[in-house]
N, C-alpha and C positions, 0 to 999 in steps of 0.2 A: 712669551710668544709661543713657546713649545707647549705650555700648559693650556693655552687658549685653543691651539690646534687639536690637542688631545680631547678637550671637552666637546669640540664641535664635531670632529670627524669620527671618533669612536662610536658615538650613538648612530651616526649615519651608516657606518659600516655594519653595525649590528642589525640595523633595520633592514638593509638590503640583503644581508645574509639570512635573516628570518623570513623575508619575503620569498627568496629563492627556494628555501626549504619548504615553505608553505605551498608555493605554487606547484612544486613537484608532486605534492600529495592531494592537491585540489582536484575535485571531480566536478565537471560541469553538470549541474542538476538537470539541464534540458536533455542530457544524454542518458538519463537514468534507465530508460527501458529500451534503448536503441538496439541492444543485442539480445533482447529477451526472446525474439522469434527463433534464434538459432537453436534453442532447446527443442524445437519442434520440426526442424527441417528434415529429419530422418523419418517423419511419419509417412506411412505408406497406405495405399489402397488395399483392401476396402476399408472405409470408415466404419468402425465398429458401432453397433447400436448402443445408445446411451439415453439419458433423460432429456436431451435437447429435442425440442420440437422444430422440425425443418419445414419451412414454407418456401414456395417459389414466387419470386417477385416479378409481376408483369407490368408494373407501372400503369399507364393508362391503356395499354394494349390488351384489354380484357378479352377480346375475341381470340387471342392466342391460346387461351385455356382449352378451347375446343379440340378434342382428340389429342391433347398434348401427352407425351410419354409419361409425365409425372403422375398422371391419373391412375396408372396401373402399377405404380411403384410404392411399396409399403413404407419406404423411408420418409416420405413427405406427407405431412398432415393436411396440406391444403395450399391455397393460393393467396398471396397478398396483392391486392389490386387498389389502385389509386382512383379516387373519385373527387372531382373538383367541386368546390362550393357552388359555383354558378350552375353546374350541371344538376345539383341536387335541389337548388332553390332558384328556379328560372325566373320567378317573379316574387316580389316581397310577400313572405308569409305563405306562399304556395310551394309545397315540396313535391318532388318527383323522385321516388326511390325505386322506380321500376327496374333500372339496370342492376341494382343491388339484389333485388328479389330474383331476377333471372339468373344471376351468377350463383346465388345460394342454392337455388333449385338444381342447377346443372351440376354443381360440385357434389351435392348430396347423392346424386346417382352413383358416384364413385366413392362414397363414404369419405369425402374430403370437406374441409371447413374453409370458411372465408375469413381473411384478416383484412380489414379496411384500413387504407391509408388516406386520411382526409387532407385534400390539397387546398392550401390557402396561399401557396407561393409557387412560382414557376421559374424556370431557367431558360426562358425563351421570350423575347419581347412581343411576339405575336399572340401570346396567350396570357390574358389577365384572368386570374382565378376567381375573382369576386363577382357576384351578380351585378347586373347593369344598374340596379336601383341604388347600389352603394356608391357608384361613381358620380356622386352629386355633391353639392355644397353641404347638404345636411350631414354627410358623413366624411367631409373633407376629402372627397374623391375615393375613399374606401381603401385604396391601395396606392403604393408608390413603387417606382422602378428601382431595381438594384442598379447601381452605377459602378463600373469598374474600368479603370483607365479612360475615364471620361466618356465611356460608352455604356448604354443600357444593356443589361444582360438578362433581365427578367422582371417579374413583378412579385410583390409581397403585400398581403393584406396588412392594414395598419393595426397590428396586434396591440399597440399601445393606446389606441383610440377607444375610449369607453363606449361610444355608440356602436362602433364596429364590434367590440367585444360582446355587447348585448345581443346583436344579431347573430353572432357566431354561437353564443350560448343557446339561443333558441333553436338553432340548427342541431346542436349536439343533443338537446333534450328531445327533439323530435326523432332523431336517429335512435336514441336510446329506447324510446317508446316502442319503436318498430323492431329493433334488432338486438337489444340486450338479451343475452342468453342464447340467441340463435346463431351468432357469429363467434369465432374463436376470440377475436379481439379487434381493437381499433387503435391506431396511433396517429398522433399529430406530427406534422412535418418538422424538419430540423430547425433548431434555434438559431443557426448561423445566418447572419444577414450582413450585407454591405451597407453601412449607414451613410456613405458619401452621397451628398445630394439630398439628404433628408432634413436639412435645416429648417425648411418651411413646412414640415409635415407634422409638427407637434411632437416629434420624437425626442426622447431622452432615455438614457440608459436605465434610470430608475423606473420610468414608466414602462419600458420594455420588459423588465424583469417582472413587475407586478402584473402586466398583461398576460405573460406566459403562465404565471401562477393562477390567475383568474380562469384561464382556459383549462388548465389542468384540474382545477377544483370542480368546474362544471362537468368536465369529461367524466371524472370518477363518479360524480353524483348521478349522471345520466346513464352510466353503465356499471351498476354495482356487481353484475355477475360476470360479464365478458371481461377479458383482459384489456386493460387500458395502458397506454404507453405514449411517451413523448420522446422524439429523437433530440437529445440534448448533446450537441457536439462542440460548438463554439458560441461565445457570447460577445457582442460588441462592447468595446471598451476595455477588454482585458486580453492578455496573452500569457498563458501559463508556461513555465512556472514563474516568469519574471514579473508580470503585471497581474497580480491576483487581487481582485476586488471582491471575491466571494460570490460572484454571480453564478458561474457554472456549478460550483460546489453547493451553492444555495438551492439551485434547481434540483439537484440530486437529493439533497436532504429533504426538500419539500415533497418530492415524489414519494420517498420512503415514508414520510409522515402521514400523507393522506391516502396512500395506497395506489399511486400511479406508477406503473413500470417505467424503467429508463432504458433507452436504446440509442443507437447512433447509426448513421450511414457510413459507408466506406471502411471496411476492415483493412486498414493499411498498417501492416505490422512493422514497416521500416521507416515510416514518416514520423518525425518528431511532433509535428502538429497534432496528428490524431493520437499518438502515444501519450502526449502530455496533457491531453484534454479528456475526451470521453473515455478512452481506453484506460487511462490512469484512474479515473473515478470508479470504473467497474472493478479494476484489479485491487485497488487499495481499500475498498469498503465492502462490508457485508450487508446484503440486502434481503429483505423478506418479500419485496415486490419483484415481479418478473423482470429479467434483464434480457435485452435483445441486441443483436448486431446484424447489420445488413452488408452483404457482399454485393456491391453495385457495379455499374458499368465501368470497365477498366480494371477493377480490383483483381480479376483473374490473371492479369499480367503485371500487377503491382502499380497500377496507375488509377487516376480518377478522371471523371469526365471533364473536369476543369483544368487538367494539365495542358499546358500549351503544346507539348510534344505528343499529345495523344491524338492519334488518327485512327478511328475505329476500323475503317475500310482497309487501311494499310496494316495496322497492327494485328488484325485477326488472322492474317495469313502467315504470321511469323512462326518460326520454329520456337517452341516454348516448353518449359518444364511445367508439369501439372502441379500447381501449388495447393490444390483443394485439400489434400490430406493435412498439410501444414496449417491451413487456415482453420480447418475443423478442429484440430488439436489445440491451436492457440485459443479459439473461442471456448472450448471446453475447459481447459486447465488453467489458462492465464486469466481469462475474463470471467469464467464460470457463468456463461450465459444460459438462459432457459430457452431462447429462441434464436434461430439463425434464418435469415431471409436471403435466399440465393437468387440473384437476378437471372432472368431468362435471356441471357445474352449468348448468341450463337457466334462461333461454334462451341464456345466454352462450356455452356450448360450441359449439352448432350454428350460432348466428347470428354469433358473433365469431371463434371459433377455427377451425372448419372452413372458413369462408369466406375465411380469411386464409392458408391453407396451400396451396401448389401441389399 
């Protein structure tokens, strides 16, 4: 009996002893970069001039560029402005780029450049970004709503639908014909989408990946001279580092292969979600293509526009530490970006950003 107990319990004791020793040394891989920002918290103003090209992001508020303080500031190369697909193609095959022409001419007066963000997704249910002709049976309605907590939060073009891809490709080609070499660059919107409620839309993870790559290919072919970029932040169906299907990494590899730059919205240096996805891809790899990061709404106080506790009108009046020098240092040394896009959010842009750049 004693020999039986010895044979059974000694291995069990050894197993638990080994487990305890192992667990004491185990590091959660999702925390890999959680403290990386601390290296840059002592960065101070002014932000020293370097090789990064800084642009001011105006979203769709293009009229805000008029007489804006950045126009007389040498640290900023130009404005990043969002233009929606339906605005640029009001009817099928008929394109209207007049607003882009106006913005280029205005910026040129101040020796500034335009960086286009092409909108095919929105984060407001009132705004569908695709042209009316796409919202038909021929294109399976062209766009689908993002659904979150059983409520619609916006719209996204069906990037996985081949007929929608074909129309988007024609738009890119037309834009390239008019603006390649005349603008600093053009970027496609973020890859992150909420796939809930898309069961009847023809969506699949594989089709989505291929649709993104198809858009990237046409983008580069249409703009061989100006900078091309896609905001690749999250991909449906995976969550790094635990669920890695190679989707996001594959997009970054493909961009490097065909010459499309890689970027992301939301420079969130303390959030594991951002750190383990886009920011990790930028930090861990060496790129020959341009790399960009956007400081968007809420980022100046460590939040994003989707945070449930984010209240812009309330938070903007809070006492705060200026984290712009830390963000700039993180972008330069940790991410090694070529472009930074600073959102024109007040009072943060004028009080924190402009005051920090030489």
